C-alpha positions as CSV (number, residue, x, y, z in Angstrom):
1,M,22.8,3.7,-44.3
2,L,24.2,2.2,-41.1
3,C,23.2,5.4,-39.1
4,L,19.7,5.2,-40.4
5,S,19.3,1.6,-39.5
6,G,20.7,2.2,-36.0
7,L,18.2,5.0,-35.6
8,S,15.3,2.9,-36.7
9,V,16.3,0.1,-34.3
10,A,16.4,2.6,-31.4
11,L,13.0,4.0,-32.5
12,A,11.5,0.5,-32.8
13,L,12.7,-0.4,-29.3
14,T,11.1,2.7,-27.8
15,L,7.8,1.9,-29.4
16,V,7.7,-1.8,-28.4
17,P,5.5,-2.0,-25.4
18,G,6.6,-3.9,-22.3
19,L,10.4,-3.5,-22.7
20,C,10.7,-0.2,-20.9
21,E,7.5,-0.3,-18.9
22,A,7.9,-3.3,-16.7
23,L,7.9,-2.5,-13.0
24,K,11.2,-2.3,-11.2
25,E,11.8,-4.1,-8.0
26,G,10.0,-2.3,-5.2
27,E,8.1,0.0,-7.5
28,C,4.3,0.3,-7.0
29,E,4.8,-1.4,-3.6
30,V,1.4,-0.4,-2.2
31,C,-0.5,-1.2,-5.4
32,V,1.0,-4.7,-5.9
33,S,0.7,-5.6,-2.2
34,F,-2.9,-4.3,-1.8
35,L,-4.2,-5.8,-5.1
36,G,-2.4,-9.1,-4.3
37,K,-4.1,-9.4,-0.9
38,F,-7.4,-8.3,-2.5
39,Y,-7.1,-10.9,-5.3
40,Q,-6.4,-13.6,-2.7
41,S,-9.4,-12.5,-0.6
42,L,-11.6,-12.7,-3.7
43,K,-10.5,-16.3,-4.3
44,D,-10.8,-17.2,-0.6
45,N,-14.4,-15.8,-0.4
46,N,-15.4,-17.5,-3.7
47,V,-16.4,-14.2,-5.2
48,E,-17.6,-14.5,-8.8
49,F,-14.9,-13.1,-11.1
50,K,-17.2,-10.6,-12.9
51,S,-16.3,-6.9,-13.1
52,A,-19.3,-5.7,-11.2
53,E,-18.8,-8.2,-8.3
54,I,-15.1,-7.3,-8.1
55,E,-16.0,-3.6,-8.0
56,K,-18.4,-4.1,-5.2
57,A,-15.9,-6.1,-3.2
58,L,-13.2,-3.5,-3.9
59,L,-15.4,-0.7,-2.6
60,K,-16.1,-2.7,0.5
61,T,-12.4,-3.4,1.1
62,C,-11.4,0.2,0.5
63,K,-13.9,1.4,3.1
64,D,-11.8,-0.4,5.8
65,A,-8.4,0.5,4.3
66,K,-6.1,2.8,6.3
67,G,-2.9,4.7,5.6
68,K,-1.2,4.2,2.3
69,E,-3.8,1.6,1.2
70,N,-6.6,4.1,1.7
71,R,-4.6,6.6,-0.4
72,F,-4.3,4.0,-3.2
73,C,-8.1,3.5,-3.0
74,Y,-8.6,7.2,-3.3
75,Y,-6.4,7.4,-6.4
76,I,-8.3,4.6,-8.2
77,G,-11.7,6.2,-7.2
78,A,-12.8,3.5,-4.7
79,T,-13.4,6.0,-1.9
80,S,-16.5,8.2,-1.5
81,D,-14.4,11.4,-1.6
82,A,-12.4,10.5,-4.7
83,A,-12.4,12.9,-7.6
84,T,-11.7,10.4,-10.4
85,K,-13.0,6.9,-11.1
86,I,-10.6,4.5,-12.7
87,I,-11.8,1.6,-10.6
88,N,-12.7,-0.3,-13.8
89,E,-9.0,-0.3,-14.7
90,V,-8.7,-2.7,-11.7
91,S,-11.9,-4.7,-11.7
92,K,-11.9,-5.6,-15.4
93,P,-8.3,-7.0,-15.6
94,L,-8.9,-8.8,-12.3
95,S,-12.1,-10.4,-13.8
96,Y,-9.9,-12.3,-16.2
97,H,-7.2,-13.0,-13.6
98,A,-4.5,-10.6,-15.0
99,P,-1.4,-10.5,-12.8
100,V,-1.5,-7.6,-10.3
101,E,1.9,-6.3,-11.5
102,K,0.5,-5.8,-15.0
103,I,-2.6,-4.0,-13.6
104,C,-0.3,-1.7,-11.6
105,E,1.8,-1.0,-14.7
106,K,-1.4,0.1,-16.5
107,L,-2.5,2.2,-13.5
108,K,0.9,3.9,-13.4
109,K,0.3,5.1,-17.0
110,K,-3.1,6.6,-15.9
111,D,-1.8,8.1,-12.7
112,S,1.9,8.0,-11.8
113,Q,1.1,8.9,-8.1
114,I,-0.2,5.3,-7.6
115,C,3.3,3.9,-8.0
116,E,4.9,6.6,-5.8
117,L,3.1,5.2,-2.7
118,K,5.4,3.4,-0.4
119,Y,4.7,1.8,3.0
120,D,6.2,3.5,6.0
121,K,9.1,1.6,7.6
122,Q,8.0,-0.5,10.5
123,L,9.8,0.2,13.8
124,D,11.3,-2.8,15.6
125,L,9.7,-2.3,19.0
126,T,11.8,-5.0,20.6
127,S,15.0,-3.0,20.3
128,V,14.1,0.6,19.6
129,D,14.8,3.2,22.3
130,L,11.4,5.0,22.7
131,K,13.2,7.9,24.4
132,K,15.1,8.6,21.2
133,L,12.0,8.7,19.0
134,K,10.3,11.9,18.1
135,V,6.9,12.6,19.5
136,K,5.5,12.4,15.9
137,D,6.8,8.8,15.7
138,L,5.4,7.9,19.1
139,K,2.0,9.3,18.1
140,K,2.2,7.2,14.9
141,I,2.7,4.0,16.9
142,L,-0.4,4.7,18.9
143,E,-2.3,5.6,15.7
144,E,-1.3,2.3,14.1
145,W,-2.7,0.5,17.1
146,G,-5.9,2.5,16.9
147,E,-5.2,4.2,20.2
148,S,-4.8,7.8,21.2
149,C,-3.2,9.5,24.2
150,K,-5.7,11.9,25.6
151,G,-4.1,14.3,28.0
152,C,-0.6,13.5,26.9
153,A,1.5,16.7,27.0
154,E,5.0,15.5,27.1
155,K,7.1,12.9,25.4
156,S,7.3,10.8,28.7
157,D,3.4,10.6,28.6
158,F,3.4,9.0,25.2
159,I,6.2,6.6,26.1
160,R,4.3,5.6,29.2
161,K,1.1,5.0,27.2
162,I,3.0,2.9,24.6
163,T,4.7,0.8,27.3
164,E,1.3,0.3,28.9
165,L,-0.3,-0.9,25.7
166,M,2.6,-2.8,24.3
167,P,1.6,-6.2,25.8
168,K,-1.8,-5.9,24.0
169,Y,-0.6,-4.8,20.6
170,A,3.0,-6.1,20.4
171,P,3.3,-8.9,23.0
172,A,6.6,-10.2,21.6
173,A,8.2,-6.8,21.9
174,A,6.8,-6.4,25.4
175,R,8.3,-9.8,26.4
176,A,11.7,-8.8,24.8
177,R,11.7,-5.6,26.7
178,T,11.1,-7.3,30.1
179,D,13.8,-9.8,29.4
180,L,16.4,-7.0,28.9
């Protein structure tokens, strides 16, 4: 009898929603961050909290998204090249002000890839030795700044270009480097 009741308790715990499904710290990083910023922008711009209005705003926001946020938009179907459309799984809960963490939990059930997205680590340009970075990382810095290095063939060319553009895109890092 005791074994049976222990088994039933275990079964009941697995069937109770919410106990095992809550997001862990750092999980769904891109989803929570993007939707949090998006929700705040809706409030700041006084957008009417109706599903259709939210969808329209989400499509507009996703048009300008880059990197991991663009990939998130692709997964929910908010980009023109997306294969699936689960955008209503975002717009409907947002219309009644559901917490973004709960929305991301539900999205995780629909497509687990959404919660696998993580932001790339940001380099501290004030202290990093550019000569020790790989060319791939140097190109990534320029890409994040929206710049390219036409005619760059060697690592030193990329380093020169980054050092040249640093005062424009990372002024604090440029000042720290001149102080050294």
